Z-matrix of the N, CA and C atoms (Angstrom, degrees):
N
C 1 1.457
C 2 1.528 1 110.22
N 3 1.320 2 117.07 1 -42.88
C 4 1.456 3 120.54 2 -179.84
C 5 1.530 4 110.15 3 -63.27
N 6 1.343 5 116.54 4 -45.48
C 7 1.459 6 118.81 5 -179.43
C 8 1.521 7 111.15 6 -63.40
N 9 1.324 8 116.85 7 -40.15
C 10 1.464 9 119.52 8 179.31
C 11 1.533 10 110.84 9 -61.40
N 12 1.323 11 116.98 10 -38.69
C 13 1.466 12 120.45 11 177.64
C 14 1.522 13 110.90 12 -65.63
N 15 1.334 14 116.71 13 -42.16
C 16 1.461 15 120.63 14 178.71
C 17 1.529 16 110.44 15 -65.26
N 18 1.332 17 116.44 16 -41.45
C 19 1.464 18 120.00 17 178.42
C 20 1.529 19 110.56 18 -63.70
N 21 1.321 20 116.62 19 -41.10
C 22 1.468 21 120.08 20 178.46
C 23 1.525 22 110.54 21 -61.03
N 24 1.327 23 116.83 22 -38.08
C 25 1.469 24 120.17 23 177.92
C 26 1.529 25 110.59 24 -64.68
N 27 1.334 26 116.65 25 -41.41
C 28 1.472 27 120.55 26 177.49
C 29 1.517 28 109.69 27 -62.74
N 30 1.324 29 116.96 28 -45.96
C 31 1.459 30 120.85 29 -177.66
C 32 1.525 31 111.58 30 -62.56
N 33 1.331 32 116.97 31 -39.00
C 34 1.468 33 118.83 32 -178.28
C 35 1.529 34 111.98 33 -76.35
N 36 1.332 35 117.52 34 -23.55
C 37 1.461 36 120.65 35 -176.60
C 38 1.534 37 113.41 36 -87.67
N 39 1.313 38 117.29 37 -20.74
C 40 1.465 39 120.35 38 -173.51
C 41 1.520 40 111.57 39 -116.02
N 42 1.320 41 116.63 40 149.71
C 43 1.471 42 119.23 41 174.77
C 44 1.527 43 110.73 42 -60.31
N 45 1.312 44 116.08 43 153.72
C 46 1.472 45 121.15 44 -175.63
C 47 1.520 46 113.17 45 -56.81
N 48 1.308 47 118.64 46 -30.11
C 49 1.465 48 121.20 47 -176.94
C 50 1.531 49 113.39 48 -95.81
N 51 1.313 50 118.42 49 6.82
C 52 1.470 51 120.62 50 -179.06
C 53 1.527 52 109.53 51 -66.89
N 54 1.356 53 117.74 52 132.94
C 55 1.467 54 120.59 53 -176.34
C 56 1.523 55 114.88 54 -62.21
N 57 1.310 56 118.00 55 -26.65
C 58 1.466 57 120.47 56 -179.86
C 59 1.521 58 111.45 57 -63.72
N 60 1.312 59 117.37 58 -23.27
C 61 1.466 60 120.57 59 -179.34
C 62 1.531 61 112.72 60 -67.70
N 63 1.299 62 118.91 61 -22.46
C 64 1.466 63 121.03 62 -177.48
C 65 1.524 64 111.48 63 -63.60
N 66 1.310 65 117.58 64 -41.59
C 67 1.470 66 120.99 65 -175.95
C 68 1.534 67 112.99 66 -61.69
N 69 1.333 68 119.52 67 -47.89
C 70 1.467 69 117.29 68 177.05
C 71 1.531 70 113.31 69 -60.53
N 72 1.333 71 117.04 70 -34.08
C 73 1.469 72 118.73 71 177.32
C 74 1.532 73 110.93 72 -65.25
N 75 1.331 74 117.32 73 -40.53
C 76 1.464 75 120.56 74 175.84
C 77 1.528 76 109.64 75 -59.89
N 78 1.318 77 116.59 76 -45.42
C 79 1.462 78 120.29 77 -178.18
C 80 1.523 79 112.61 78 -68.34
N 81 1.325 80 117.41 79 -37.36
C 82 1.465 81 119.59 80 176.58
C 83 1.531 82 110.73 81 -65.71
N 84 1.331 83 117.21 82 -38.38
C 85 1.467 84 119.99 83 175.82
C 86 1.528 85 110.21 84 -61.32
N 87 1.319 86 115.84 85 -41.22
C 88 1.464 87 120.83 86 179.07
C 89 1.536 88 110.80 87 -63.59
N 90 1.326 89 116.79 88 -47.40
C 91 1.464 90 120.73 89 -179.26
C 92 1.523 91 111.63 90 -62.91
N 93 1.335 92 117.29 91 -43.42
C 94 1.461 93 119.59 92 -179.62
C 95 1.523 94 111.87 93 -67.35
N 96 1.319 95 117.59 94 -36.62
C 97 1.471 96 119.84 95 176.56
C 98 1.523 97 110.23 96 -63.26
N 99 1.316 98 116.82 97 -41.26
C 100 1.477 99 119.93 98 -179.90
C 101 1.523 100 111.90 99 -63.00
N 102 1.323 101 117.53 100 -30.07
C 103 1.472 102 119.22 101 179.93
C 104 1.525 103 111.63 102 -95.40
N 105 1.339 104 116.52 103 5.46
C 106 1.454 105 120.57 104 175.32
C 107 1.512 106 114.62 105 83.86
N 108 1.311 107 118.43 106 10.50
C 109 1.468 108 122.45 107 179.37
C 110 1.533 109 108.28 108 -92.76
N 111 1.324 110 115.98 109 73.10
C 112 1.460 111 120.81 110 -170.86
C 113 1.528 112 113.93 111 -72.74
N 114 1.322 113 118.50 112 -28.21
C 115 1.465 114 119.60 113 175.49
C 116 1.532 115 109.71 114 -66.07
N 117 1.329 116 117.07 115 -41.97
C 118 1.465 117 120.78 116 176.55
C 119 1.523 118 110.30 117 -66.62
N 120 1.333 119 116.50 118 -40.97
C 121 1.465 120 120.31 119 178.03
C 122 1.522 121 110.40 120 -61.05
N 123 1.330 122 117.11 121 -38.27
C 124 1.463 123 119.99 122 177.37
C 125 1.529 124 110.96 123 -63.62
N 126 1.315 125 116.21 124 -44.78
C 127 1.470 126 120.39 125 -179.44
C 128 1.525 127 110.72 126 -59.44
N 129 1.326 128 116.77 127 -46.93
C 130 1.467 129 120.08 128 179.14
C 131 1.528 130 110.99 129 -68.29
N 132 1.326 131 116.76 130 -37.62
C 133 1.459 132 120.23 131 178.37
C 134 1.520 133 111.91 132 -63.34
N 135 1.319 134 116.82 133 -41.64
C 136 1.474 135 119.97 134 178.55
C 137 1.530 136 110.82 135 -62.96
N 138 1.317 137 116.58 136 -40.71
C 139 1.461 138 119.58 137 178.88
C 140 1.529 139 110.28 138 -67.06
N 141 1.323 140 117.05 139 -38.84
C 142 1.469 141 120.46 140 177.55
C 143 1.522 142 110.97 141 -63.62
N 144 1.330 143 117.56 142 -41.57
C 145 1.472 144 121.11 143 177.91
C 146 1.521 145 109.91 144 -63.24
N 147 1.316 146 117.07 145 -45.66
C 148 1.463 147 120.95 146 -179.63
C 149 1.535 148 110.98 147 -60.05
N 150 1.324 149 116.14 148 -50.27
C 151 1.463 150 119.61 149 -177.83
C 152 1.522 151 112.27 150 -66.88
N 153 1.318 152 116.89 151 -41.26
C 154 1.466 153 118.67 152 -178.35
C 155 1.525 154 111.08 153 -67.50
N 156 1.333 155 116.91 154 -34.25
C 157 1.472 156 119.98 155 179.03
C 158 1.527 157 111.67 156 -67.87
N 159 1.314 158 117.01 157 -35.07
C 160 1.463 159 118.97 158 -178.71
C 161 1.521 160 112.74 159 -89.24
N 162 1.327 161 118.37 160 -16.14
C 163 1.465 162 120.67 161 -173.00
C 164 1.520 163 115.15 162 -109.00
N 165 1.321 164 117.41 163 -18.78
C 166 1.461 165 120.90 164 -174.93
C 167 1.523 166 109.84 165 -125.00
N 168 1.329 167 117.18 166 152.36
C 169 1.468 168 118.97 167 178.76
C 170 1.529 169 111.45 168 -66.38
N 171 1.307 170 115.49 169 155.11
C 172 1.467 171 120.61 170 178.21
C 173 1.519 172 109.66 171 -55.16
N 174 1.328 173 115.80 172 134.87
C 175 1.452 174 120.85 173 179.84
C 176 1.513 175 114.11 174 87.66
N 177 1.323 176 118.19 175 1.58
C 178 1.461 177 120.87 176 177.79
C 179 1.534 178 109.63 177 -67.05
N 180 1.336 179 117.55 178 140.90
C 181 1.464 180 119.76 179 -179.88
C 182 1.529 181 114.27 180 -54.85
N 183 1.335 182 117.85 181 -31.08
C 184 1.468 183 119.36 182 178.67
C 185 1.522 184 110.49 183 -60.01
N 186 1.324 185 117.39 184 -37.04
C 187 1.464 186 120.21 185 176.75
C 188 1.527 187 110.40 186 -65.48
N 189 1.329 188 116.65 187 -38.74
C 190 1.460 189 120.10 188 178.14
C 191 1.513 190 112.48 189 -63.44
N 192 1.330 191 116.19 190 -44.51
C 193 1.468 192 119.81 191 179.43
C 194 1.529 193 111.01 192 -65.25
N 195 1.326 194 116.00 193 -42.43
C 196 1.468 195 119.47 194 179.76
C 197 1.529 196 110.89 195 -61.52
N 198 1.312 197 116.54 196 -45.36
C 199 1.466 198 120.07 197 -177.54
C 200 1.531 199 112.31 198 -67.86
N 201 1.324 200 117.65 199 -38.95
C 202 1.466 201 118.00 200 178.90
C 203 1.524 202 111.40 201 -67.62
N 204 1.326 203 117.52 202 -36.78
C 205 1.481 204 120.10 203 177.86
C 206 1.526 205 110.68 204 -65.76
N 207 1.325 206 116.13 205 -42.32
C 208 1.462 207 119.14 206 177.26
C 209 1.524 208 109.96 207 -65.09
N 210 1.317 209 117.33 208 -42.63
C 211 1.460 210 120.78 209 179.06
C 212 1.512 211 112.57 210 -58.14
N 213 1.334 212 116.07 211 -43.37
C 214 1.465 213 119.46 212 179.15
C 215 1.528 214 110.87 213 -61.56
N 216 1.321 215 116.58 214 -45.11
C 217 1.463 216 119.94 215 -179.05
C 218 1.525 217 111.28 216 -61.51
N 219 1.329 218 116.83 217 -41.65
C 220 1.464 219 120.43 218 179.23
C 221 1.523 220 111.24 219 -66.64
N 222 1.320 221 116.83 220 -44.05
C 223 1.468 222 120.48 221 178.89
C 224 1.527 223 111.22 222 -60.08
N 225 1.318 224 116.36 223 -42.63
C 226 1.462 225 120.41 224 -178.70
C 227 1.519 226 112.43 225 -65.37
N 228 1.330 227 116.09 226 -22.42
C 229 1.463 228 120.47 227 178.41
C 230 1.526 229 112.18 228 -95.03
N 231 1.340 230 116.87 229 8.23
C 232 1.458 231 121.11 230 176.51
C 233 1.516 232 114.87 231 84.41
N 234 1.321 233 117.95 232 11.03
C 235 1.463 234 121.50 233 -179.96
C 236 1.518 235 108.76 234 -98.42
N 237 1.324 236 113.93 235 72.05
C 238 1.459 237 123.17 236 -168.99
C 239 1.531 238 114.18 237 -61.17
N 240 1.313 239 118.15 238 -49.17
C 241 1.471 240 119.98 239 -176.22
C 242 1.529 241 110.88 240 -61.51
N 243 1.328 242 116.68 241 -48.95
C 244 1.466 243 120.11 242 179.22
C 245 1.525 244 110.90 243 -65.34
N 246 1.324 245 115.95 244 -40.54
C 247 1.458 246 120.33 245 -179.83
C 248 1.518 247 112.42 246 -62.78
N 249 1.321 248 116.74 247 -45.24
C 250 1.468 249 120.24 248 179.12
C 251 1.520 250 111.72 249 -66.14
N 252 1.317 251 116.68 250 -36.08
C 253 1.466 252 120.14 251 178.44
C 254 1.535 253 110.42 252 -61.15
N 255 1.319 254 116.30 253 -45.57
C 256 1.470 255 120.47 254 179.10
C 257 1.534 256 110.94 255 -69.25
N 258 1.326 257 116.04 256 -43.88
C 259 1.464 258 120.39 257 -179.01
C 260 1.525 259 110.94 258 -61.56
N 261 1.321 260 117.19 259 -46.08
C 262 1.465 261 120.80 260 -179.54
C 263 1.528 262 111.79 261 -64.52
N 264 1.334 263 117.04 262 -40.41
C 265 1.466 264 120.10 263 178.70
C 266 1.534 265 110.03 264 -63.54
N 267 1.309 266 116.31 265 -43.18
C 268 1.460 267 119.83 266 179.28
C 269 1.513 268 112.66 267 -67.14
N 270 1.317 269 116.72 268 -42.35
C 271 1.465 270 120.21 269 178.75
C 272 1.521 271 111.70 270 -62.79
N 273 1.324 272 117.63 271 -38.60
C 274 1.472 273 120.56 272 178.66
C 275 1.530 274 110.24 273 -60.02
N 276 1.313 275 116.35 274 -41.71
C 277 1.466 276 120.42 275 178.84
C 278 1.526 277 110.44 276 -66.33
N 279 1.315 278 116.30 277 -46.93
C 280 1.472 279 119.63 278 -176.79
C 281 1.528 280 112.15 279 -67.66
N 282 1.323 281 117.30 280 -36.64
C 283 1.471 282 120.17 281 178.03
C 284 1.525 283 112.00 282 -64.53
N 285 1.327 284 116.53 283 -28.50
C 286 1.465 285 121.12 284 -178.90
C 287 1.531 286 112.78 285 -76.27
N 288 1.328 287 116.60 286 -10.06
C 289 1.466 288 120.63 287 -179.56
C 290 1.526 289 109.12 288 -87.77
N 291 1.319 290 118.26 289 128.46
C 292 1.466 291 120.06 290 -176.97
C 293 1.526 292 114.28 291 -66.73
N 294 1.321 293 117.45 292 -21.63
C 295 1.460 294 119.53 293 -175.26
C 296 1.529 295 113.74 294 -104.71
N 297 1.332 296 117.78 295 12.63
C 298 1.462 297 119.82 296 178.75
C 299 1.515 298 110.09 297 -70.26
N 300 1.310 299 115.82 298 131.40
C 301 1.464 300 123.23 299 -179.42
C 302 1.537 301 109.75 300 -67.94
N 303 1.334 302 117.88 301 122.25
C 304 1.476 303 119.98 302 179.34
C 305 1.524 304 112.78 303 -59.70
N 306 1.325 305 117.84 304 -32.59
C 307 1.464 306 120.23 305 177.97
C 308 1.529 307 111.12 306 -66.25
N 309 1.318 308 116.12 307 -37.13
C 310 1.469 309 119.71 308 177.38
C 311 1.525 310 110.30 309 -65.42
N 312 1.329 311 116.56 310 -41.72
C 313 1.469 312 119.90 311 177.31
C 314 1.527 313 110.95 312 -62.08
N 315 1.317 314 116.99 313 -41.00
C 316 1.466 315 120.65 314 179.22
C 317 1.528 316 110.90 315 -63.67
N 318 1.327 317 116.40 316 -40.27
C 319 1.467 318 119.52 317 177.73
C 320 1.535 319 110.85 318 -62.22
N 321 1.324 320 115.97 319 -45.13
C 322 1.464 321 120.53 320 179.61
C 323 1.526 322 110.49 321 -63.38
N 324 1.318 323 117.46 322 -42.25
C 325 1.476 324 120.90 323 176.91
C 326 1.525 325 110.97 324 -57.11
N 327 1.319 326 116.22 325 -36.78
C 328 1.461 327 121.01 326 179.77
C 329 1.518 328 113.77 327 -63.05
N 330 1.323 329 117.28 328 -21.86
C 331 1.465 330 120.52 329 179.44
C 332 1.515 331 112.19 330 -66.53
N 333 1.341 332 117.26 331 -18.56
C 334 1.468 333 119.33 332 177.57
C 335 1.526 334 110.97 333 -58.18
N 336 1.301 335 116.46 334 -40.08
C 337 1.465 336 120.61 335 -177.16
C 338 1.519 337 113.10 336 -104.50
N 339 1.340 338 117.14 337 -22.84
C 340 1.457 339 120.01 338 -179.45
C 341 1.536 340 110.29 339 -143.35
N 342 1.331 341 117.45 340 79.69
C 343 1.460 342 120.06 341 -176.56
C 344 1.528 343 113.46 342 -75.74
N 345 1.282 344 116.74 343 -8.50
C 346 1.457 345 119.55 344 -177.18
C 347 1.487 346 109.05 345 -90.21
């Protein structure tokens, strides 16, 4: 609830296309997936993908995080082909980053078989 209030404040204070808005959408997708609200996680993930694609250069980690969150939400809803496409695209970006935590990558890989 606190994070949602903080995110709402960010959204109301910044223009719709401001790059800072992508991060709260990624985090909201993450929070909703953790509570099993995968339709909401998909909605936030799609917005994060849209904003990160228009606001950050290709291959930016924000795009990787957005795509993996969207992929998880799609996989959890049984939309395997679309989910894997997003998950694989995001993982490729994150693997290319020298400072990506290997444990985080392993967790994301696990979503292929258990996205919930």
